[in-house]
N, CA, C and O atoms as CSV, one atom per row, in Angstrom:
chain,resi,resn,atom,element,x,y,z
A,1,UNK,N,N,-0.353,-15.924,-5.691
A,1,UNK,CA,C,0.388,-15.169,-4.674
A,1,UNK,C,C,2.067,-14.877,-5.591
A,1,UNK,O,O,2.712,-15.583,-6.367
A,2,UNK,N,N,2.239,-13.793,-5.139
A,2,UNK,CA,C,3.851,-13.042,-6.023
A,2,UNK,C,C,4.995,-13.741,-4.959
A,2,UNK,O,O,5.209,-14.042,-3.785
A,3,UNK,N,N,5.539,-13.750,-6.319
A,3,UNK,CA,C,6.871,-14.317,-5.436
A,3,UNK,C,C,8.396,-13.823,-5.983
A,3,UNK,O,O,9.339,-13.845,-5.192
A,4,UNK,N,N,8.542,-13.477,-7.065
A,4,UNK,CA,C,9.815,-13.203,-7.601
A,4,UNK,C,C,9.534,-12.433,-9.151
A,4,UNK,O,O,8.695,-12.845,-9.952
A,5,UNK,N,N,10.339,-11.351,-9.354
A,5,UNK,CA,C,10.086,-10.355,-10.846
A,5,UNK,C,C,11.011,-9.281,-10.853
A,5,UNK,O,O,11.899,-9.149,-10.011
A,6,UNK,N,N,10.779,-8.428,-11.907
A,6,UNK,CA,C,11.074,-7.313,-11.995
A,6,UNK,C,C,10.039,-5.941,-11.851
A,6,UNK,O,O,9.969,-5.188,-10.880
A,7,UNK,N,N,9.293,-5.868,-13.085
A,7,UNK,CA,C,8.649,-4.984,-12.841
A,7,UNK,C,C,7.091,-5.310,-13.770
A,7,UNK,O,O,6.916,-6.004,-14.772
A,8,UNK,N,N,6.414,-4.740,-13.201
A,8,UNK,CA,C,4.697,-4.950,-13.693
A,8,UNK,C,C,4.479,-4.166,-14.912
A,8,UNK,O,O,4.804,-3.073,-15.377
A,9,UNK,N,N,3.550,-5.550,-15.337
A,9,UNK,CA,C,2.570,-5.077,-16.826
A,9,UNK,C,C,1.268,-5.232,-16.403
A,9,UNK,O,O,0.655,-5.697,-15.442
A,10,UNK,N,N,0.983,-4.478,-17.842
A,10,UNK,CA,C,-1.067,-4.557,-17.598
A,10,UNK,C,C,-1.161,-5.782,-17.287
A,10,UNK,O,O,-1.739,-5.869,-16.204
A,11,UNK,N,N,-0.840,-6.914,-17.758
A,11,UNK,CA,C,-2.070,-8.321,-18.004
A,11,UNK,C,C,-1.463,-9.001,-16.340
A,11,UNK,O,O,-1.835,-10.119,-15.984
A,12,UNK,N,N,-0.777,-8.383,-15.701
A,12,UNK,CA,C,-0.572,-8.614,-14.025
A,12,UNK,C,C,-1.559,-8.197,-13.329
A,12,UNK,O,O,-1.557,-8.658,-12.188
A,13,UNK,N,N,-2.682,-7.277,-13.650
A,13,UNK,CA,C,-3.580,-6.343,-13.066
A,13,UNK,C,C,-4.742,-7.129,-13.539
A,13,UNK,O,O,-4.941,-7.563,-14.674
A,14,UNK,N,N,-5.534,-7.248,-12.394
A,14,UNK,CA,C,-7.206,-7.067,-12.446
A,14,UNK,C,C,-7.995,-6.179,-12.207
A,14,UNK,O,O,-8.581,-6.119,-11.126
A,15,UNK,N,N,-8.178,-5.257,-13.231
A,15,UNK,CA,C,-9.000,-3.779,-12.893
A,15,UNK,C,C,-10.278,-3.991,-13.433
A,15,UNK,O,O,-10.355,-4.397,-14.592
A,16,UNK,N,N,-11.472,-3.743,-12.660
A,16,UNK,CA,C,-12.572,-3.606,-13.099
A,16,UNK,C,C,-13.177,-2.376,-12.218
A,16,UNK,O,O,-13.331,-2.208,-11.009
A,17,UNK,N,N,-13.568,-1.262,-13.865
A,17,UNK,CA,C,-14.240,-0.196,-13.077
A,17,UNK,C,C,-13.365,0.788,-12.025
A,17,UNK,O,O,-13.892,1.432,-11.118
A,18,UNK,N,N,-12.035,0.777,-12.304
A,18,UNK,CA,C,-11.117,1.663,-11.440
A,18,UNK,C,C,-10.949,1.132,-10.208
A,18,UNK,O,O,-10.709,1.890,-9.268
A,19,UNK,N,N,-11.054,-0.343,-10.004
A,19,UNK,CA,C,-11.050,-0.765,-9.032
A,19,UNK,C,C,-9.631,-1.866,-9.429
A,19,UNK,O,O,-9.677,-2.607,-10.411
A,20,UNK,N,N,-8.709,-1.823,-8.716
A,20,UNK,CA,C,-7.778,-2.882,-9.000
A,20,UNK,C,C,-7.729,-4.031,-7.891
A,20,UNK,O,O,-7.090,-3.860,-6.853
A,21,UNK,N,N,-8.500,-5.326,-8.179
A,21,UNK,CA,C,-9.230,-5.993,-7.801
A,21,UNK,C,C,-8.249,-7.387,-7.150
A,21,UNK,O,O,-8.693,-8.195,-6.335
A,22,UNK,N,N,-6.993,-7.414,-7.672
A,22,UNK,CA,C,-5.661,-8.258,-7.348
A,22,UNK,C,C,-4.482,-7.918,-8.621
A,22,UNK,O,O,-4.704,-7.682,-9.809
A,23,UNK,N,N,-3.426,-7.977,-8.034
A,23,UNK,CA,C,-2.482,-7.945,-8.705
A,23,UNK,C,C,-1.761,-9.620,-8.696
A,23,UNK,O,O,-1.475,-10.242,-7.673
A,24,UNK,N,N,-1.591,-10.065,-9.995
A,24,UNK,CA,C,-1.163,-11.584,-9.810
A,24,UNK,C,C,0.456,-11.808,-10.658
A,24,UNK,O,O,0.768,-12.815,-11.292
A,25,UNK,N,N,1.222,-10.719,-10.475
A,25,UNK,CA,C,2.179,-10.632,-10.794
A,25,UNK,C,C,3.734,-10.991,-9.662
A,25,UNK,O,O,3.669,-11.178,-8.447
A,26,UNK,N,N,4.484,-10.998,-10.159
A,26,UNK,CA,C,5.829,-11.351,-9.161
A,26,UNK,C,C,7.001,-10.393,-9.414
A,26,UNK,O,O,8.172,-10.766,-9.486
A,27,UNK,N,N,6.615,-9.228,-9.532
A,27,UNK,CA,C,7.772,-7.803,-9.361
A,27,UNK,C,C,7.888,-7.739,-8.119
A,27,UNK,O,O,7.356,-8.332,-7.180
A,28,UNK,N,N,8.709,-6.886,-8.224
A,28,UNK,CA,C,9.627,-6.490,-6.613
A,28,UNK,C,C,8.832,-4.874,-6.829
A,28,UNK,O,O,7.973,-4.453,-6.054
A,29,UNK,N,N,9.155,-4.392,-7.606
A,29,UNK,CA,C,8.369,-2.899,-7.886
A,29,UNK,C,C,7.206,-2.915,-8.873
A,29,UNK,O,O,7.110,-3.397,-10.001
A,30,UNK,N,N,6.338,-2.228,-8.091
A,30,UNK,CA,C,4.933,-2.340,-8.672
A,30,UNK,C,C,4.301,-0.954,-9.129
A,30,UNK,O,O,3.879,-0.156,-8.291
A,31,UNK,N,N,4.262,-0.746,-10.264
A,31,UNK,CA,C,3.496,0.865,-10.822
A,31,UNK,C,C,2.327,0.479,-11.134
A,31,UNK,O,O,2.070,-0.271,-12.076
A,32,UNK,N,N,1.311,1.096,-10.152
A,32,UNK,CA,C,-0.066,0.822,-10.381
A,32,UNK,C,C,-0.502,1.834,-11.382
A,32,UNK,O,O,-0.004,2.959,-11.434
A,33,UNK,N,N,-1.619,1.332,-12.323
A,33,UNK,CA,C,-1.771,1.949,-13.392
A,33,UNK,C,C,-2.960,3.158,-13.237
A,33,UNK,O,O,-4.084,3.026,-12.753
A,34,UNK,N,N,-2.348,4.358,-13.800
A,34,UNK,CA,C,-3.528,5.412,-14.127
A,34,UNK,C,C,-4.414,5.407,-13.900
A,34,UNK,O,O,-4.722,4.249,-14.185
A,35,UNK,N,N,-5.643,6.061,-13.376
A,35,UNK,CA,C,-6.816,5.581,-13.541
A,35,UNK,C,C,-7.933,4.622,-12.689
A,35,UNK,O,O,-9.145,4.425,-12.768
A,36,UNK,N,N,-6.408,3.958,-11.507
A,36,UNK,CA,C,-7.288,2.952,-10.448
A,36,UNK,C,C,-7.304,4.275,-9.299
A,36,UNK,O,O,-6.442,4.995,-8.796
A,37,UNK,N,N,-8.913,4.136,-9.194
A,37,UNK,CA,C,-9.119,4.506,-7.860
A,37,UNK,C,C,-9.173,4.121,-6.794
A,37,UNK,O,O,-9.136,4.930,-5.868
A,38,UNK,N,N,-9.272,2.826,-6.570
A,38,UNK,CA,C,-9.418,2.129,-5.544
A,38,UNK,C,C,-8.519,0.645,-5.869
A,38,UNK,O,O,-8.635,0.017,-6.922
A,39,UNK,N,N,-7.455,0.181,-4.527
A,39,UNK,CA,C,-7.208,-0.785,-4.371
A,39,UNK,C,C,-8.061,-1.451,-3.799
A,39,UNK,O,O,-8.451,-1.026,-2.711
A,40,UNK,N,N,-8.623,-2.684,-4.321
A,40,UNK,CA,C,-9.424,-3.738,-3.647
A,40,UNK,C,C,-8.854,-4.296,-2.411
A,40,UNK,O,O,-7.729,-4.041,-1.982
A,41,UNK,N,N,-9.790,-5.139,-1.831
A,41,UNK,CA,C,-9.695,-5.538,-0.260
A,41,UNK,C,C,-8.782,-7.074,-1.302
A,41,UNK,O,O,-9.061,-7.746,-2.295
A,42,UNK,N,N,-7.564,-6.990,-0.241
A,42,UNK,CA,C,-6.563,-8.108,-0.507
A,42,UNK,C,C,-5.996,-7.733,-2.378
A,42,UNK,O,O,-5.423,-8.543,-3.107
A,43,UNK,N,N,-6.261,-6.758,-2.626
A,43,UNK,CA,C,-5.489,-6.820,-4.199
A,43,UNK,C,C,-4.223,-7.352,-3.986
A,43,UNK,O,O,-4.007,-8.319,-4.717
A,44,UNK,N,N,-2.997,-6.956,-2.982
A,44,UNK,CA,C,-1.598,-7.457,-3.060
A,44,UNK,C,C,-1.316,-8.400,-1.899
A,44,UNK,O,O,-0.166,-8.430,-1.460
A,45,UNK,N,N,-2.291,-9.201,-1.338
A,45,UNK,CA,C,-2.242,-9.901,-0.302
A,45,UNK,C,C,-1.543,-10.937,-0.613
A,45,UNK,O,O,-1.770,-11.766,-1.494
A,46,UNK,N,N,-0.163,-10.845,0.572
A,46,UNK,CA,C,1.033,-11.778,0.258
A,46,UNK,C,C,1.758,-11.873,-0.696
A,46,UNK,O,O,2.348,-12.902,-1.027
A,47,UNK,N,N,1.810,-10.641,-1.344
A,47,UNK,CA,C,2.630,-10.589,-2.238
A,47,UNK,C,C,4.385,-10.392,-1.965
A,47,UNK,O,O,5.034,-9.359,-2.130
A,48,UNK,N,N,4.885,-11.743,-1.497
A,48,UNK,CA,C,5.956,-11.578,-0.753
A,48,UNK,C,C,7.296,-11.041,-1.285
A,48,UNK,O,O,8.340,-10.665,-0.751
A,49,UNK,N,N,6.865,-11.152,-2.519
A,49,UNK,CA,C,8.338,-10.350,-2.992
A,49,UNK,C,C,8.221,-8.830,-3.319
A,49,UNK,O,O,9.120,-8.095,-3.726
A,50,UNK,N,N,7.015,-8.538,-3.074
A,50,UNK,CA,C,6.769,-6.845,-3.222
A,50,UNK,C,C,7.877,-6.036,-2.680
A,50,UNK,O,O,8.202,-6.565,-1.618
A,51,UNK,N,N,8.378,-5.328,-2.840
A,51,UNK,CA,C,9.604,-4.388,-1.770
A,51,UNK,C,C,9.115,-2.991,-2.180
A,51,UNK,O,O,9.417,-2.121,-1.363
A,52,UNK,N,N,8.253,-2.466,-3.537
A,52,UNK,CA,C,8.161,-0.710,-3.483
A,52,UNK,C,C,7.045,-0.942,-4.386
A,52,UNK,O,O,6.966,-1.837,-5.228
A,53,UNK,N,N,5.997,0.164,-4.063
A,53,UNK,CA,C,4.937,0.332,-5.173
A,53,UNK,C,C,4.390,1.804,-5.128
A,53,UNK,O,O,4.187,2.584,-4.197
A,54,UNK,N,N,4.216,1.891,-6.587
A,54,UNK,CA,C,4.380,3.452,-6.907
A,54,UNK,C,C,2.570,3.560,-7.015
A,54,UNK,O,O,1.969,2.786,-7.760
A,55,UNK,N,N,1.893,4.514,-6.255
A,55,UNK,CA,C,0.350,4.363,-6.280
A,55,UNK,C,C,0.234,5.893,-7.149
A,55,UNK,O,O,0.909,6.912,-7.003
A,56,UNK,N,N,-1.060,5.559,-8.233
A,56,UNK,CA,C,-1.425,6.323,-9.092
A,56,UNK,C,C,-1.967,7.988,-8.405
A,56,UNK,O,O,-2.528,7.922,-7.311
A,57,UNK,N,N,-1.808,9.317,-8.993
A,57,UNK,CA,C,-2.391,10.056,-8.410
A,57,UNK,C,C,-3.946,10.248,-8.520
A,57,UNK,O,O,-4.552,11.180,-7.992
A,58,UNK,N,N,-4.539,9.207,-9.304
A,58,UNK,CA,C,-6.190,9.214,-9.410
A,58,UNK,C,C,-6.335,8.090,-8.093
A,58,UNK,O,O,-6.997,7.119,-8.458
A,59,UNK,N,N,-6.027,8.021,-7.129
A,59,UNK,CA,C,-6.113,6.773,-6.639
A,59,UNK,C,C,-6.975,7.615,-5.229
A,59,UNK,O,O,-6.462,8.612,-4.720
A,60,UNK,N,N,-7.803,7.265,-4.917
A,60,UNK,CA,C,-8.835,7.652,-3.652
A,60,UNK,C,C,-8.945,6.597,-2.567
A,60,UNK,O,O,-8.974,7.072,-1.431
A,61,UNK,N,N,-9.008,5.379,-2.645
A,61,UNK,CA,C,-9.115,4.427,-1.515
A,61,UNK,C,C,-8.716,3.385,-1.406
A,61,UNK,O,O,-9.017,2.495,-2.202
A,62,UNK,N,N,-7.656,3.146,-0.040
A,62,UNK,CA,C,-7.325,1.675,0.079
A,62,UNK,C,C,-8.021,0.730,0.678
A,62,UNK,O,O,-8.210,1.010,1.862
A,63,UNK,N,N,-8.587,-0.503,0.274
A,63,UNK,CA,C,-9.283,-0.993,1.581
A,63,UNK,C,C,-8.774,-1.977,2.121
A,63,UNK,O,O,-7.553,-2.130,2.172
A,64,UNK,N,N,-9.583,-2.766,2.590
A,64,UNK,CA,C,-9.144,-3.673,3.602
A,64,UNK,C,C,-8.241,-4.554,3.431
A,64,UNK,O,O,-8.537,-5.482,2.679
A,65,UNK,N,N,-7.131,-4.549,3.945
A,65,UNK,CA,C,-6.086,-5.668,3.898
A,65,UNK,C,C,-5.159,-5.776,2.335
A,65,UNK,O,O,-4.449,-6.680,1.895
A,66,UNK,N,N,-5.547,-4.391,1.755
A,66,UNK,CA,C,-4.757,-4.505,0.309
A,66,UNK,C,C,-3.813,-4.860,0.748
A,66,UNK,O,O,-4.036,-6.049,0.975
A,67,UNK,N,N,-2.484,-4.566,1.162
A,67,UNK,CA,C,-0.843,-5.008,1.389
A,67,UNK,C,C,-0.776,-6.057,2.377
A,67,UNK,O,O,0.380,-6.382,2.651
A,68,UNK,N,N,-1.898,-6.824,3.132
A,68,UNK,CA,C,-1.712,-7.595,4.233
A,68,UNK,C,C,-0.510,-8.763,3.511
A,68,UNK,O,O,-0.573,-9.369,2.441
A,69,UNK,N,N,0.587,-8.771,4.611
A,69,UNK,CA,C,1.183,-9.719,4.107
A,69,UNK,C,C,2.356,-9.496,3.401
A,69,UNK,O,O,3.118,-10.463,3.389
A,70,UNK,N,N,2.690,-8.591,2.860
A,70,UNK,CA,C,3.767,-8.236,1.995
A,70,UNK,C,C,4.922,-8.021,2.914
A,70,UNK,O,O,5.164,-6.928,3.426
A,71,UNK,N,N,5.505,-8.915,3.071
A,71,UNK,CA,C,6.463,-9.348,3.559
A,71,UNK,C,C,7.640,-8.090,3.488
A,71,UNK,O,O,7.885,-7.152,4.248
A,72,UNK,N,N,8.157,-8.485,2.371
A,72,UNK,CA,C,9.214,-7.473,1.988
A,72,UNK,C,C,8.728,-5.940,1.731
A,72,UNK,O,O,9.708,-5.218,1.920
A,73,UNK,N,N,7.631,-5.201,1.386
A,73,UNK,CA,C,7.385,-3.763,1.485
A,73,UNK,C,C,8.084,-3.088,2.119
A,73,UNK,O,O,8.056,-3.139,3.348
A,74,UNK,N,N,8.922,-2.252,1.428
A,74,UNK,CA,C,9.612,-1.066,2.173
A,74,UNK,C,C,9.009,0.113,2.166
A,74,UNK,O,O,8.645,0.657,3.209
A,75,UNK,N,N,8.861,0.565,1.129
A,75,UNK,CA,C,8.393,2.295,0.820
A,75,UNK,C,C,7.058,2.127,0.067
A,75,UNK,O,O,6.910,1.386,-0.905
A,76,UNK,N,N,6.053,2.938,0.655
A,76,UNK,CA,C,4.840,3.364,-0.017
A,76,UNK,C,C,4.711,4.878,0.267
A,76,UNK,O,O,4.999,5.464,1.310
A,77,UNK,N,N,4.284,5.317,-0.725
A,77,UNK,CA,C,3.977,7.022,-0.738
A,77,UNK,C,C,2.310,6.839,-1.265
A,77,UNK,O,O,1.973,6.255,-2.295
A,78,UNK,N,N,1.449,7.452,-0.341
A,78,UNK,CA,C,0.314,7.336,-0.717
A,78,UNK,C,C,-0.403,8.564,-1.316
A,78,UNK,O,O,-0.757,9.264,-0.368
A,79,UNK,N,N,-0.746,9.092,-2.428
A,79,UNK,CA,C,-0.997,10.186,-3.087
A,79,UNK,C,C,-1.763,11.151,-2.389
A,79,UNK,O,O,-2.221,10.725,-1.329
A,80,UNK,N,N,-2.039,12.329,-2.668
A,80,UNK,CA,C,-2.143,13.335,-1.803
A,80,UNK,C,C,-4.171,13.465,-1.957
A,80,UNK,O,O,-4.848,14.201,-1.239
A,81,UNK,N,N,-4.747,12.527,-3.082
A,81,UNK,CA,C,-6.074,12.421,-3.307
A,81,UNK,C,C,-6.886,11.646,-2.745
A,81,UNK,O,O,-8.105,11.701,-2.906
A,82,UNK,N,N,-6.033,10.496,-1.716
A,82,UNK,CA,C,-6.145,9.333,-1.119
A,82,UNK,C,C,-6.987,9.835,0.525
A,82,UNK,O,O,-6.421,10.427,1.444
A,83,UNK,N,N,-8.377,9.406,0.499
A,83,UNK,CA,C,-9.031,9.663,1.611
A,83,UNK,C,C,-9.153,8.860,2.745
A,83,UNK,O,O,-9.347,9.273,3.888
A,84,UNK,N,N,-9.018,7.540,2.345
A,84,UNK,CA,C,-9.524,6.287,3.106
A,84,UNK,C,C,-8.478,5.186,2.601
A,84,UNK,O,O,-8.094,4.756,1.513
A,85,UNK,N,N,-8.126,4.876,4.412
A,85,UNK,CA,C,-7.284,3.507,4.432
A,85,UNK,C,C,-7.913,2.390,5.352
A,85,UNK,O,O,-8.181,2.503,6.548
A,86,UNK,N,N,-8.079,1.361,4.598
A,86,UNK,CA,C,-9.042,0.335,5.587
A,86,UNK,C,C,-8.306,-0.303,6.425
A,86,UNK,O,O,-7.089,-0.213,6.590
A,87,UNK,N,N,-8.979,-0.882,6.896
A,87,UNK,CA,C,-8.568,-2.187,8.259
A,87,UNK,C,C,-7.698,-2.564,7.419
A,87,UNK,O,O,-7.809,-2.710,6.202
A,88,UNK,N,N,-6.568,-2.766,8.292
A,88,UNK,CA,C,-5.816,-4.336,8.151
A,88,UNK,C,C,-4.395,-3.795,6.939
A,88,UNK,O,O,-3.319,-4.342,6.697
A,89,UNK,N,N,-5.090,-2.357,6.332
A,89,UNK,CA,C,-4.231,-2.398,4.769
A,89,UNK,C,C,-2.916,-2.631,4.623
A,89,UNK,O,O,-2.511,-2.991,3.517
A,90,UNK,N,N,-1.894,-2.449,5.850
A,90,UNK,CA,C,-0.573,-3.021,5.551
A,90,UNK,C,C,-0.415,-3.430,6.718
A,90,UNK,O,O,0.341,-2.796,7.454
A,91,UNK,N,N,-1.085,-4.595,7.196
A,91,UNK,CA,C,-0.950,-5.674,8.525
A,91,UNK,C,C,0.396,-6.784,7.837
A,91,UNK,O,O,0.468,-7.194,6.678
A,92,UNK,N,N,1.252,-7.033,8.861
A,92,UNK,CA,C,2.392,-7.926,8.500
A,92,UNK,C,C,2.892,-7.191,7.171
A,92,UNK,O,O,2.908,-7.803,6.103
A,93,UNK,N,N,3.282,-5.916,7.268
A,93,UNK,CA,C,4.600,-5.472,6.242
A,93,UNK,C,C,5.709,-5.298,6.969
A,93,UNK,O,O,6.150,-4.190,7.271
A,94,UNK,N,N,6.314,-6.590,7.348
A,94,UNK,CA,C,7.080,-6.669,8.448
A,94,UNK,C,C,8.325,-5.848,7.993
A,94,UNK,O,O,8.935,-5.569,9.025
A,95,UNK,N,N,9.112,-5.227,6.684
A,95,UNK,CA,C,9.965,-4.685,6.031
A,95,UNK,C,C,9.544,-3.029,5.874
A,95,UNK,O,O,10.487,-2.354,5.460
A,96,UNK,N,N,8.339,-2.302,6.126
A,96,UNK,CA,C,8.189,-1.423,5.854
A,96,UNK,C,C,8.936,-0.462,6.570
A,96,UNK,O,O,8.687,-0.487,7.775
A,97,UNK,N,N,9.673,0.277,6.262
A,97,UNK,CA,C,10.362,1.645,6.611
A,97,UNK,C,C,9.796,2.963,6.263
A,97,UNK,O,O,10.577,3.836,6.642
A,98,UNK,N,N,9.015,3.330,5.838
A,98,UNK,CA,C,8.432,4.527,5.045
A,98,UNK,C,C,7.341,4.291,4.749
A,98,UNK,O,O,7.182,3.296,4.043
A,99,UNK,N,N,6.048,5.143,5.178
A,99,UNK,CA,C,5.066,4.961,4.656
A,99,UNK,C,C,4.810,6.639,4.676
A,99,UNK,O,O,5.468,7.307,5.474
A,100,UNK,N,N,3.650,7.425,3.604
A,100,UNK,CA,C,3.701,8.800,3.761
A,100,UNK,C,C,2.184,8.576,3.917
A,100,UNK,O,O,1.590,7.654,3.358
A,101,UNK,N,N,1.631,9.445,4.680
A,101,UNK,CA,C,-0.268,9.614,4.893
A,101,UNK,C,C,-0.305,11.200,4.122
A,101,UNK,O,O,0.498,12.095,4.385
A,102,UNK,N,N,-0.984,11.263,3.518
A,102,UNK,CA,C,-1.192,12.688,2.954
A,102,UNK,C,C,-2.460,13.627,4.020
A,102,UNK,O,O,-3.197,12.925,4.712
A,103,UNK,N,N,-2.574,14.641,4.063
A,103,UNK,CA,C,-3.694,15.570,4.737
A,103,UNK,C,C,-4.953,15.251,4.511
A,103,UNK,O,O,-5.883,15.294,5.317
A,104,UNK,N,N,-4.978,14.853,3.142
A,104,UNK,CA,C,-6.670,14.309,2.780
A,104,UNK,C,C,-6.868,13.157,3.595
A,104,UNK,O,O,-7.868,13.373,4.279
A,105,UNK,N,N,-6.468,12.220,3.805
A,105,UNK,CA,C,-6.820,10.964,4.661
A,105,UNK,C,C,-7.741,11.879,5.719
A,105,UNK,O,O,-7.518,12.894,6.378
A,106,UNK,N,N,-8.865,11.011,5.541
A,106,UNK,CA,C,-10.066,11.497,6.450
A,106,UNK,C,C,-10.345,10.015,7.445
A,106,UNK,O,O,-11.124,10.077,8.396
A,107,UNK,N,N,-9.841,9.116,7.204
A,107,UNK,CA,C,-10.126,7.912,7.628
A,107,UNK,C,C,-9.456,6.624,7.875
A,107,UNK,O,O,-9.560,5.820,6.949
A,108,UNK,N,N,-8.755,6.220,8.971
A,108,UNK,CA,C,-8.100,4.894,8.900
A,108,UNK,C,C,-8.617,3.746,9.640
A,108,UNK,O,O,-9.124,3.771,10.762
A,109,UNK,N,N,-8.453,2.856,8.972
A,109,UNK,CA,C,-9.626,2.099,9.510
A,109,UNK,C,C,-8.647,1.212,10.921
A,109,UNK,O,O,-7.579,1.750,11.214
A,110,UNK,N,N,-8.984,0.123,11.592
A,110,UNK,CA,C,-8.577,-0.381,12.888
A,110,UNK,C,C,-7.111,-1.320,12.253
A,110,UNK,O,O,-7.081,-1.884,11.159
A,111,UNK,N,N,-6.218,-1.292,13.056
A,111,UNK,CA,C,-5.083,-2.118,12.913
A,111,UNK,C,C,-4.388,-1.898,11.331
A,111,UNK,O,O,-3.683,-2.823,10.929
A,112,UNK,N,N,-4.569,-0.732,10.461
A,112,UNK,CA,C,-3.867,-0.581,9.950
A,112,UNK,C,C,-2.225,-1.049,9.799
A,112,UNK,O,O,-1.665,-1.478,8.789
A,113,UNK,N,N,-1.869,-0.903,10.647
A,113,UNK,CA,C,-0.175,-0.750,10.376
A,113,UNK,C,C,0.220,-2.372,11.535
A,113,UNK,O,O,1.351,-2.640,11.942
A,114,UNK,N,N,-0.657,-2.950,11.741
A,114,UNK,CA,C,-0.636,-4.074,12.973
A,114,UNK,C,C,0.413,-4.870,12.908
A,114,UNK,O,O,0.340,-5.468,11.835
A,115,UNK,N,N,1.308,-5.175,13.469
A,115,UNK,CA,C,2.583,-5.670,13.362
A,115,UNK,C,C,3.475,-5.470,12.324
A,115,UNK,O,O,3.866,-6.348,11.555
A,116,UNK,N,N,3.902,-3.901,12.306
A,116,UNK,CA,C,4.935,-3.297,11.429
A,116,UNK,C,C,6.202,-3.435,12.304
A,116,UNK,O,O,6.471,-2.585,13.152
A,117,UNK,N,N,6.961,-4.500,12.089
A,117,UNK,CA,C,7.906,-4.667,12.992
A,117,UNK,C,C,9.017,-3.109,12.887
A,117,UNK,O,O,9.561,-2.528,13.826
A,118,UNK,N,N,9.066,-2.769,11.401
A,118,UNK,CA,C,9.864,-1.821,11.244
A,118,UNK,C,C,9.608,-0.367,11.890
A,118,UNK,O,O,10.301,0.495,12.431
A,119,UNK,N,N,8.152,-0.554,11.527
A,119,UNK,CA,C,7.486,1.185,12.191
A,119,UNK,C,C,7.167,1.078,13.450
A,119,UNK,O,O,6.683,2.085,13.967
A,120,UNK,N,N,7.313,0.046,14.158
A,120,UNK,CA,C,6.889,-0.022,15.683
A,120,UNK,C,C,7.309,0.847,16.796
A,120,UNK,O,O,7.245,2.022,16.434
A,121,UNK,N,N,7.746,0.711,18.107
A,121,UNK,CA,C,7.544,1.550,18.748
A,121,UNK,C,C,8.831,2.671,18.773
A,121,UNK,O,O,8.794,3.695,19.454
A,122,UNK,N,N,10.013,2.271,17.872
A,122,UNK,CA,C,10.983,2.701,17.544
A,122,UNK,C,C,11.174,3.893,16.316
A,122,UNK,O,O,12.057,4.739,16.177
A,123,UNK,N,N,9.855,3.559,15.418
A,123,UNK,CA,C,9.659,4.822,14.851
A,123,UNK,C,C,9.675,6.002,15.032
A,123,UNK,O,O,9.451,6.494,16.138
A,124,UNK,N,N,9.991,6.810,13.785
A,124,UNK,CA,C,9.402,8.182,13.979
A,124,UNK,C,C,8.428,8.939,13.427
A,124,UNK,O,O,8.449,9.122,12.210
A,125,UNK,N,N,7.714,9.337,13.990
A,125,UNK,CA,C,5.969,9.649,13.723
A,125,UNK,C,C,5.922,11.499,13.470
A,125,UNK,O,O,5.865,12.374,14.334
A,126,UNK,N,N,5.976,11.652,11.805
A,126,UNK,CA,C,6.434,13.364,11.859
A,126,UNK,C,C,5.002,13.545,11.065
A,126,UNK,O,O,4.516,12.826,10.192
A,127,UNK,N,N,4.551,14.609,11.592
A,127,UNK,CA,C,3.735,15.584,10.551
A,127,UNK,C,C,3.546,16.912,10.577
A,127,UNK,O,O,3.692,17.650,11.551
A,128,UNK,N,N,3.158,17.256,9.290
A,128,UNK,CA,C,2.896,18.484,9.019
A,128,UNK,C,C,1.361,18.908,8.476
A,128,UNK,O,O,0.595,18.115,7.929
A,129,UNK,N,N,1.154,19.932,8.667
A,129,UNK,CA,C,-0.167,20.281,8.468
A,129,UNK,C,C,-0.797,19.224,7.880
A,129,UNK,O,O,-0.749,19.058,6.662
A,130,UNK,N,N,-1.697,18.100,9.015
A,130,UNK,CA,C,-2.266,17.231,8.728
A,130,UNK,C,C,-1.729,16.243,7.941
A,130,UNK,O,O,-2.536,15.358,7.656
A,131,UNK,N,N,-0.270,16.077,7.362
A,131,UNK,CA,C,-0.207,15.091,6.576
A,131,UNK,C,C,1.209,14.167,7.433
A,131,UNK,O,O,2.030,14.832,8.065
A,132,UNK,N,N,1.331,12.778,7.360
A,132,UNK,CA,C,2.172,12.252,8.622
A,132,UNK,C,C,3.079,11.361,7.797
A,132,UNK,O,O,2.665,10.755,6.809
A,133,UNK,N,N,4.201,11.308,8.188
A,133,UNK,CA,C,5.159,10.197,7.554
A,133,UNK,C,C,5.709,9.498,8.670
A,133,UNK,O,O,6.190,10.031,9.670
A,134,UNK,N,N,5.581,7.862,8.369
A,134,UNK,CA,C,6.440,6.971,9.420
A,134,UNK,C,C,7.375,6.462,8.941
A,134,UNK,O,O,7.154,5.779,7.940
A,135,UNK,N,N,8.879,6.579,9.467
A,135,UNK,CA,C,9.995,6.091,8.863
A,135,UNK,C,C,10.926,5.602,10.288
A,135,UNK,O,O,10.692,5.831,11.475
A,136,UNK,N,N,11.707,5.080,9.845
A,136,UNK,CA,C,12.797,4.291,10.913
A,136,UNK,C,C,14.097,5.304,10.701
A,136,UNK,O,O,15.147,5.097,11.309
């Protein structure tokens, strides 16, 4: 489980064949390495200190529960090449204030943003040419 810290380092990532299987660091800001094409199931689950993540241009898929329970996560910009966001991917990310979904997202799983206190009914949903930005 992630709890505190500053910046991510390569040894904090468990990557196999382009799939980020787990993040074991404690950084508040995480820069996912270029070359990762999939954020695996539960890869960042319960990283309670995570506030911001920078995803690489190589990313194509975000699997089930990838960021589930990252209660302090505030901002995520999903790269243009991502085509799939899995079930419960951002479930219980209570502090999430802004997330951008690019036009290339072909499939959103069930309950992707379930229990997002910040994005709930008072959020703004803005879309342009198939891309969407949720913000408060």
